[in-house]
N, C-alpha and C positions, 0 to 999 in steps of 0.2 A: 427330549433331546436338547430342551433349553439348562435342564438341569444338568448334564452331561459336557457342553459346551462352559456353562460357568465354572465348573470343576476343572475343565482343563485350561481353561482361563486361569485361574488362580492358581492353579499349580505352575503356570510359565512364570505369570510377573513373579509370583515368589523364588524360580528359580533366577531368574534376571536378578530382582534385585539380589539376591544373595552371589549373582555374580558381580552387581556396580560397589556389593557393599566389601566384595575379597580387595577389588580394583583400587579401592578410597581408606582401609584400613579394616582393622577390627572391630575400634569401636562405634566405627559410622554402622558396621552389618550389625550390631545390635541395635542401633538406629532406624536403620531400615525394615528390622522386619516386624515392628507392629503393622505396615502399610499393608503387608498380606494376611496376618490376622485381622485385621478390618476388613479386608476384601473376603476371605473367608465368613465372617460372620453375615455380610452383606447377602454373598452368594448362596447360603441356606434361607436368608431370610425371604429375597427375594425367586427364588424355584418352590416359592409356598402359594406366589401369587398366580391365578390365571390371564392372559392377555387380552385387554381389553380391545372388541373389535374397533371402536372408536381409534386406536392407535394408527389405521392405515391413513388419517390425516395429520394426523401429527409430526412435525421434524422437526431437529435440534440442531440448530447451525451453532459452531463453539468454533472461537477463537483466543487461544492465549496471549493474548496481546489488546492495546485502546481499541477498544471497538469502533470511536470515531473516527479512530485512523487505520481503517482494515473497510474502505469502501466495498472491496470484491464480495468479502461477506456479509456485509448492507445488503449486496444488491441480489446473491445469493436470496437470501430474507424476505426481499420484496419479492423477486420472482415466484416462489415457491407462496406466498402470501396471493398473489394475484391468479393463483392454479388453486385455492381452496385448500391449502394448508394452513394447520394451525401451527405457529415459527416461535420457538424458543429461541431466542439469540443472546450467547454468553460469551461472556467478555469482561475484562477489566474497564472498571468505571475511570475514566479521566476526564477523553473528548467528547462531546456529544456527538451520537449518531447522527445522519441528516434526516430533517424535521420530516420527512417522509416514514421515514421508518418508525419515528417518536409516534407517530400519529397513528399508523397501520394499525387498527381494532384488532388485525389476525398475529399480530408480532409481539410477543411478550419479552422482554427485556428483561437478563438476570445477572447483575454483576456480581463479578466475583476479585477479591484484592491480588493484588502482586504481590503476594507474600515473598519475603527477603530472604529468610529463613536466621539461622544462626551468622552472626556478624564479627564475630570471634574466630581467631584460630585459621588454620591452614585454607587458602582458596578451594583445595578439592573438597574438605567438612565442608568449608560455608556453602557451596554449591549442591552438595549432596543435602543438606538440609533442609534447602530450598526446593531438591526436588521431593522431598520427603513430604514437607507442606505444603505444598503444591497438589501432590498427588491427594492426600487424604481431602483436602478443600474439596478439588475436582470432584474426586468422587463422593462425594458428600450430596452435592449438587445435583448430579447425573441421576442418580439414584434416585434422589428424593423425587423427582420429574413423573408425570403420567408416563406412560407405555409409548416410544414413536416408533413410526416406519421407519425412521433410518436418522442417523447421527452424522451429520455434515461438518467436518473438522479444517479448519488450514493449518496447513505445516509450510515453512515453518512458524514460529515454534513448535515444535514435536516433543521436546520433551518436559515434563511427562504426559502431554495431553496423549501422545499416541496411544499408547498403555493403558490408560487410564478410560481412554472412550472407548477401547477397541471391549477393554476388558465390560464395562457399562452396558455395551450393545451388546456380547451376549447374554448376556443378567436377562435383558429383555426383548431380546428377538431380535432387535436391530438391526437393521442393514447398518456396517460402518464404511465411512464415502471419504477418502482424504484427497484434501484440492491440495497439491503440493502445486507452491509459489517458487521455492527454491528450496534450498536443502542445511538443516539449521547449523550440522555440524561445523559445512562451508563460511558459515556467517563467522563462529565459533574463532572460526582459525584464522579470520583476519585481525583477532583481537592475541589469540593465545598461540599460532602458531598450529603446521597440522600435525607434527609429532606430539603436543601436547597431550597429556593423559587423556582428559576433560574430553578433547575431540573425540581420540579415538574409542573413548567408550560411546558419546555421541551419536558417531556414525554407523556404529555396531548398529546400538540400538534400534535408531530410525530405519534402518537396514531389513534387521527383526520385524520388528512390529506395523514398517510398512508393508510387508507379505498377506500381512493376520486380515488388512480389510479386503471387503466384498466389492469394493470398485474405485477408483483410482481416476482424478482429472489434473491436467497438468496444463500451464501457460502458454509453453512452445511445441511445436514439432523437436526439438531439438533435446529437450526434456524429458519428452514421450520414448523417444531412443535410446537416450541414456538408461533410463530407466528398467525399460524392457532387456537391455544390452546387460549392464552392468548390477541389477539388482533384481530382476528376473519378474517386474512387477508390470503389468498391461494397465497400460491406463489411456485415457480421453482428451486431447488438444481439447482445450475449450480457453480460446484466446479472451486477451481483457478484452472487451470493447465497452466504448463512451455510452453510457446511458442519457437517454435524450435532455437530461437539464446541461447538459455538456454541449452549445452551442454560441455563435456570433454573436454577442452583444449589443444590440441596439444602443444609438448614441444617448437617447434618453437615460437606460438604465445606465450606460455606464458613467454619466455625469452624475447621477444619483451614489453610486457608490464610491465615486473619487471626492463628491464633497461630505459623506459619512469618514477617508479615509483621512483628509484636511486635517481632522479636528485632532489626529492621534503625529500623520505623518507630513511634516513640513515640503517633503520630496511633491507632493503634492498639489501645494496651494501654490497661487501664481499671484505674482509680485502687482502689489496696486496701481489700476491704469484708473489716471481719472478722466481720459478720453472715454472711458467704455462704463459711459451708466449706462443704466438698467439691466446691467450685464452681471450675472452672477457664472463666477471665473473658478474653475479650476486651471494644472498646468496644461493639462490636455484639451477639454473642453469648458465652451460658455455658452450658458444661456441666457437667451432674451427674456428677460423676465415678462415683457410685457406679452411677448407674441407665444411665451413658453416653448421656441424653438432650440433645437442643440446644436451646434456646431462644433468639428473640429477647432482647435486654435492653428493659426496661422504660425510659422515655424515653430510647430510642438517641439519637444523632442521623442527619440525611441524610446516607447515600453517593452522595455526586456523583462521578463518573466522563466524563476525557475523555482521548481519546488524540491524538498528536501525533507529527509528523513534525520538530519545531520549525523551519519554512521560514517564508518570507513569504508564503505563499497564508494564513495560521490566526495573525489578530492578538489575541492570546491579551491584550494589555489591556484587550478589549472584555468576557472573562470577570471580570477581577480587577477592576475597575471596578463590574462589576453584585456580586459579591462581597461588595465594600465597600458598597455601598448595602445590601444584605439582611444585611451584619451591623449596619449601624444600623435597620435593620425589626428586627432579633429583638431591641435592644436597646429600643425603643420596645413591643416588642409581644412576650411571655415564652411566651407560648404557640406561636410557632413555633420549631423545632428548630433547634437546632445542625447546620454540617455538618461534614462531613470533605469535602473535594474531592482526588481522587486523579488527577494526570494523568501519563500511560502514555507512553514513545516517548524516541529519542533523534534528538539534530539540534544543527543550529547553532546555534541561538536560544537554545538551551535555559540556559546558565550567565547569559543575558541576563536571559530572563524572571525563573530563580530571585533575582537579584538585586534586582529590584522585589518579589519576592513576600517575601523576605525584610524588605524594609524597609517592608512593609504592619502597623498595628497594630491586627490581628484578634483583639476577644472572642470569636465566635462560630462563626468559622470558623479550621479549619483546612487546610494545604494539603500535599500530600507528590506527588514525582515520581518513585516508583521505573521500575525496568525492570523487567519482570516477561520468566521464562522463557515462550517459546510455548506452554509445555500450562497456567500458570499463567492467564495470560490470559483466556480464555475462564471459568474458574472464574470470575474480578474481575468481568468485567462481567455475568453471570449472577444476582452477587452485589449488584450494583448498586442502588441505587431512581431514580436518573435520569442521564440519557449528556448531554452537552453537543457539540454540534462547531461548530467556528467553520472549519472548511473552506472556501472559494469559492471555489477552481479560477482556477487564471492564463487560460484560456480559455474557460470560465462553461459547457461542456462534459462534466463528471467529473462522476464522484458522490462522495462519500466513503465507502469502506470498511467505514470505524470507524462508521457510522449501521448498513450493512449486519450486519455483526455483531451490533450491540446489537440490532437486530431480534429476531433468531436467538434472542437471549435473554431474548425478550419485553419488553425496555427500552426505557421510553420515551425521548422524546428534547428538548431544544431544541437549532436549528441555527440558524444565521445564513443568511439569505436570498439567494442568488445565482440567476442563469439555470436551469432545470432542471432546481431542488431538488423540483418539485415531481411529475418522477418516481420517488421515492422516499417522501420525509417529507410526511405528507398533514398539512394545519395540520388541529388539532382533531380527528383520529381517532389518530394513531399519535404523537402531537407536537406543538410547535407551531414557528413558526418565527419568530425578532426578527431584527430591522435593526438596533439598536444595542444598550447596555450597558443604558440605559435600561427598556427593554421588555424585554430576559432576566431582569432584577432584581424587575420586576413578575410574571413569566412564574413566577418562582421562589415568589415570594412569595402566588400562586392553588394553583401545584402543591404547597405542602408546608406552606398555611393549616392544612388536617385531617391531617395526617401522624400516625401512618403508617395509616388509615382506610381499611379496605379499600372504602368507599363514592365516596372521592373522586376528583378527574377525575384524580388520578395513577394510581388503578388501574384505572379506566375505560380509559384509554391502554392499559395493558399487558393489561386484558382484550379487546381489541380484538386486538393483536396476537396472545394467544395462539387466538384465533376465524379467525384473517385466512387461516389456511393456506396458512404462507408455502412456498415450495418452495427446497431446500434445492439447494443447489451440483452433486450428483452428478446430479438429475434434472434441471437445468437442463443442465448440460454433458452430456446423454445427446439431449437433444432440438433442441441446436443446433449444437453441434461435431463430434460422432459421426458425424451425417449426412454432413457437409461432409466431413470425412478419408475417409470411406469412398470419396464420388464422385471427391473430387480427387488421395486419396494413394495409392490402391491398386493 
């Protein structure tokens, strides 16, 4: 049966490569053919190998992205390890994963390169060459592994990963599971447009190979319904939930983090104050050197926090315009607090927005854009007063994990509206939903008007989050994924 599956897989992949080649041009067609040839050779070689029974405790978690910036896949790996699986975590080297992942004896990390392909010629030729090179690399890495009980892959990005991971799973008799975070073609459409040939091919590819998976997870009920209705794919909703590392941060830990940040970011530094001898100061906290006690600084600014990948699906001009309006509101009403806005993350549009930020003449708003280590990010979230989310979703079917993390820290959120956001953000209960910068600036004014009053609206949202009995990732995973693994992969 394994040999037949491998043969079928090779045939389908070959056909798909031929079709993709015809889309791209005759020269690319010949460039794609070696992929099918290599796949056939590996299939013949693997068909001679008997399956090791120990493979039942082996699991591969795969993402064609930066492992350190793929928290959900890290959580999958940790959950599998917790249940006795030997996990191989594959992804691009770049940002370090969380320390819990690095120190787990049951998780082996195999870094792969983000191959760029040929960098000359038409865009479609360059993109196709990238697909070819990544296919060869990924197939080689997957087929070098010991036999696996299953391969769990994140989508997007799914091109070329879905076809290659499916092919590898058929060769070794593993179950193939896709975790749908969004649709890859919809992300491509943000920059290329929906009618671009690459986007159309990516959509065709994603729909075709998405149906070959043995099981599917997805991040919202809206996506589950869409997969079933339009893709003929049955999936289980596994909402993002915060792991236990996301929680409110005690003042002592806040002060330690703020002190470290003062070294690089002046927004956290307090002005020298001779009246406060034996005090270690940040703009938010002060430590009594004699007693070791930490207190919040009276009249401190509000700490706003947003995190981003700096991509096209997040329009940070909304936040900048809202902060500009809020700056004017503070100028007219001195009872409103100043704001320090911290925007974390890496991505292609970061420098573009940094240039815009530097051109602003704020008087009561300061902005900094640090990149934080995985261990520091939850501490900062748990120290903030208000979160802001600008994620709009290219498909309208996924939810921002950043808000999940914020809620884990009992941090209220102002989030820009889009389809299915109400599966996460409950307007007036755990935060507010806005449509434009004007509405956001008014929400900031309303929430901060009595800052830091414990009886204000902001505190009420935080109280609701504390009392909501939020489910954590570990419990959520055990309820929704573990039974599927035991049923389908053992």
